[in-house]
Every structure is written in structure tokens, then in C-alpha cells.
C-alpha positions as CSV (number, residue, x, y, z in Angstrom):
1,M,-51.5,80.8,-39.8
2,R,-48.3,81.7,-38.1
3,N,-45.1,81.1,-40.1
4,R,-42.5,79.2,-38.3
5,I,-39.0,80.7,-37.9
6,V,-36.2,79.2,-36.0
7,L,-33.9,82.1,-35.1
8,A,-35.3,83.9,-38.1
9,A,-32.6,86.6,-38.3
10,A,-30.0,84.0,-39.0
11,A,-32.0,82.8,-42.0
12,V,-32.4,86.3,-43.4
13,L,-28.8,87.0,-42.9
14,A,-27.9,83.8,-44.6
15,V,-30.3,84.1,-47.5
16,G,-30.1,87.9,-47.9
17,A,-31.8,88.1,-51.2
18,S,-33.8,84.9,-51.3
19,V,-37.3,85.3,-52.7
20,L,-40.3,83.8,-50.9
21,S,-44.0,83.5,-51.5
22,P,-45.6,86.9,-51.1
23,H,-48.3,85.8,-48.7
24,P,-47.0,84.3,-45.4
25,A,-50.4,83.0,-44.5
26,A,-50.4,80.9,-47.6
27,Q,-47.1,79.2,-46.6
28,A,-47.4,75.8,-45.1
29,A,-46.0,75.8,-41.5
30,A,-42.4,74.7,-41.5
31,P,-41.4,72.1,-39.0
32,H,-38.9,73.0,-36.3
33,A,-35.5,72.3,-37.8
34,V,-34.1,70.7,-34.7
35,R,-31.2,68.3,-34.8
36,A,-28.7,67.0,-32.3
37,G,-26.7,69.9,-30.8
38,T,-29.5,72.5,-31.4
39,V,-29.5,74.9,-28.4
40,L,-32.4,77.2,-29.4
41,A,-35.4,77.1,-31.7
42,C,-38.2,79.7,-32.1
43,D,-41.3,80.3,-34.1
44,G,-41.5,83.6,-35.8
45,H,-42.7,85.9,-38.5
46,T,-42.1,89.2,-40.2
47,A,-43.5,92.1,-38.2
48,P,-47.1,92.8,-39.2
49,G,-47.3,95.3,-42.0
50,A,-43.5,95.5,-42.2
51,P,-42.0,93.1,-44.8
52,V,-38.3,92.8,-45.3
53,T,-37.3,95.6,-47.8
54,I,-35.0,95.1,-50.8
55,Q,-33.6,98.3,-52.3
56,P,-33.4,98.5,-55.3
57,A,-35.9,95.7,-56.0
58,L,-34.4,92.4,-57.2
59,S,-34.7,91.7,-60.9
60,S,-33.1,89.3,-63.4
61,R,-30.1,91.7,-63.6
62,E,-27.5,91.6,-60.8
63,K,-27.0,94.9,-59.0
64,S,-25.8,96.3,-55.6
65,T,-28.7,95.7,-53.2
66,T,-29.5,96.4,-49.6
67,V,-31.9,94.2,-47.5
68,R,-33.3,95.5,-44.2
69,G,-35.9,94.2,-41.9
70,K,-37.4,93.3,-38.5
71,L,-38.5,89.9,-37.5
72,L,-40.4,88.7,-34.4
73,L,-39.5,85.5,-32.6
74,D,-42.1,83.6,-30.4
75,R,-42.3,80.4,-28.4
76,C,-38.6,80.0,-28.1
77,V,-37.4,76.7,-26.7
78,S,-34.1,75.1,-25.9
79,P,-34.4,71.4,-27.0
80,N,-31.4,70.3,-25.0
81,G,-32.1,72.6,-22.0
82,S,-28.9,74.6,-22.3
83,V,-30.5,78.0,-22.9
84,R,-32.8,79.3,-20.2
85,G,-35.0,82.3,-19.8
86,I,-35.5,83.1,-23.5
87,R,-39.1,82.8,-24.8
88,S,-39.2,85.5,-27.5
89,G,-37.1,88.0,-29.4
90,V,-36.9,90.9,-31.9
91,V,-34.4,90.8,-34.8
92,T,-33.2,93.7,-36.8
93,F,-30.8,93.4,-39.7
94,N,-29.1,95.3,-42.5
95,L,-27.3,93.5,-45.4
96,S,-25.7,94.5,-48.6
97,G,-24.3,92.7,-51.6
98,K,-24.8,92.1,-55.3
99,A,-28.0,90.3,-56.0
100,S,-30.5,89.2,-58.7
101,C,-33.6,86.9,-58.6
102,T,-31.3,83.8,-58.7
103,T,-28.2,84.7,-56.8
104,A,-26.6,86.8,-54.2
105,R,-22.8,87.3,-53.7
106,D,-20.5,89.4,-51.6
107,V,-23.1,89.6,-48.9
108,S,-22.0,91.5,-45.8
109,G,-23.7,93.1,-42.9
110,G,-25.2,91.8,-39.7
111,G,-28.0,92.0,-37.3
112,R,-29.0,92.1,-33.6
113,V,-31.4,89.9,-31.6
114,T,-33.0,91.3,-28.4
115,W,-34.2,88.4,-26.3
116,Y,-37.1,88.5,-23.8
117,S,-38.2,86.1,-21.0
118,S,-41.8,86.9,-21.8
119,G,-43.6,85.1,-24.6
120,D,-44.8,88.4,-26.2
121,R,-41.5,90.4,-26.5
122,T,-42.4,92.8,-23.6
123,G,-40.7,93.8,-20.4
124,R,-37.1,94.1,-19.8
125,P,-34.7,92.3,-22.3
126,T,-32.8,89.3,-21.0
127,G,-30.0,89.7,-23.5
128,T,-28.8,90.5,-27.0
129,S,-27.0,88.7,-29.7
130,V,-24.9,90.4,-32.4
131,L,-24.9,88.4,-35.7
132,D,-22.4,88.3,-38.6
133,S,-22.4,86.2,-41.7
134,R,-19.3,84.0,-42.3
135,G,-18.1,81.5,-44.8
136,P,-19.1,81.6,-48.5
137,R,-20.6,85.0,-49.2
138,S,-22.7,83.8,-52.2
139,W,-25.9,82.0,-52.5
140,A,-28.0,80.4,-55.3
141,P,-31.3,78.6,-55.0
142,G,-30.8,75.0,-53.9
143,A,-27.3,75.7,-52.6
144,A,-26.1,75.4,-49.0
145,L,-26.4,78.8,-47.2
146,P,-23.5,80.6,-45.5
147,T,-23.2,80.1,-41.8
148,I,-24.1,82.9,-39.3
149,V,-22.0,83.4,-36.2
150,V,-23.1,85.0,-33.0
151,R,-20.3,87.4,-32.6
152,S,-21.1,88.6,-29.1
153,G,-23.7,88.6,-26.4
154,T,-26.2,85.8,-25.7
155,L,-25.2,82.6,-27.5
156,A,-21.7,84.1,-28.4
157,G,-19.6,81.7,-30.4
158,R,-22.6,79.6,-31.5
159,T,-23.2,79.1,-35.2
160,I,-26.5,79.3,-36.9
161,T,-27.4,77.4,-40.1
162,A,-30.5,78.5,-42.0
163,G,-32.7,78.3,-45.1
164,P,-35.9,79.6,-46.6
165,V,-39.2,77.6,-46.3
166,G,-41.7,77.9,-49.1
167,M,-41.9,78.1,-52.8
168,P,-39.6,80.6,-54.4
169,R,-41.3,83.0,-56.7
170,M,-38.5,83.4,-59.2
171,L,-40.7,83.8,-62.3
172,K,-42.5,86.8,-60.8
173,C,-39.2,88.2,-59.7
174,S,-37.7,88.1,-63.2
175,T,-40.7,89.7,-64.8
176,R,-41.9,92.2,-62.1
177,G,-39.0,92.5,-59.7
178,I,-39.3,92.1,-55.9
179,G,-38.9,95.0,-53.5
180,S,-40.0,93.2,-50.3
181,L,-40.6,89.7,-48.9
182,S,-42.5,88.0,-46.2
183,G,-42.4,84.3,-45.4
184,A,-41.0,81.5,-43.3
185,F,-37.4,80.7,-42.5
186,W,-35.8,77.9,-40.6
187,A,-32.5,78.0,-38.7
188,R,-30.7,76.1,-36.0
189,A,-28.3,77.5,-33.4
190,S,-25.8,74.9,-32.3
């Protein structure tokens, strides 16, 4: 089962150290998080065999942490028709901050989305977006997530709101730590 991600990079940038179920196939598919003003929505997933990495692994103790990953975006659509020629994308990101199993703060970093007009992320790219986090630089389960801004390139000036989909595995995190994650995210670009 393919996990759904709507501009997945934004979700990971916003969440940074959120902890999701370890088996993406076990996640229930997330509905598109499309609301009035949404300009782009995509389905996506972590790259096969390449989960998001967390160094050092999250634990119950807060520490300086780096989160890196690559996400694949598929079946991109523009609900309001304002974005044309984007059908898929590849997201790379690198974040750092202080994090534990239950919180992340002072999150900084960014990411890049390479967009394609093909549905399978092949051929010549149609554009790129450079992403930065903005707003509150902390997060806790159940709290609103920081906003991501498209600093330059395709969708420049747009904001992205995001959140994780699935059951957090906090108990496993506090007893075993978590050094990687795979799972679904939702996000809206408006």
C-alpha cells in the first residue's frame, strides 16, 4: 500500500523529529489534505530501502540531532488548476535541532524539491523549490507544526503546512530509541 504524502518534504521539515510507525505498509492511507487555497497536492513515500535517518537516534533524553532523508512524490495535482506541468518530485532535506522522543526545538535547515512533468520522476526536471522552516522552531506531539516557506524557485513565496499521519511509536522510542523513520505525511501548499 502506498503511503500518501502531500508535499512530503514540507512535512518532514516541519516535523523534523516526529516518530512514525516503523512499517509504512501498515499505515492506513492518509486522505489528501486539500482545503480552499491549496495549490498543489501529491502522493508520496520514503525512497525504497532508504528511510529518513536520525543521528544520533532519538531517545527519552533531549540531545543535538540531525535528520536527513529523501522522499519521492507521485501523482501530483493542482486542485485549483494554478500549478501546471508538475506530476512528481524528489525531495532531499537536512535538519538539525535539539530533539527527544517527545519534542523537537531550535529546528533549522532546509530542503530541495526537484519537480518533474512525468509521473515517475524521470526525464528533464521542470523546476526546483528551495524550502526553509519558519515560525515556531519547536514541536511536541499534538501541537501545531511550524510553517514551511518556499524560499525560491517553483512555488516561491507559498507556504506549506504539514503534519504526520499514523500512530506515533513513542513507547518504543523511549525504551529502544529511533534512528530512522518511514511513514506517511500530509501537507498543503497554499
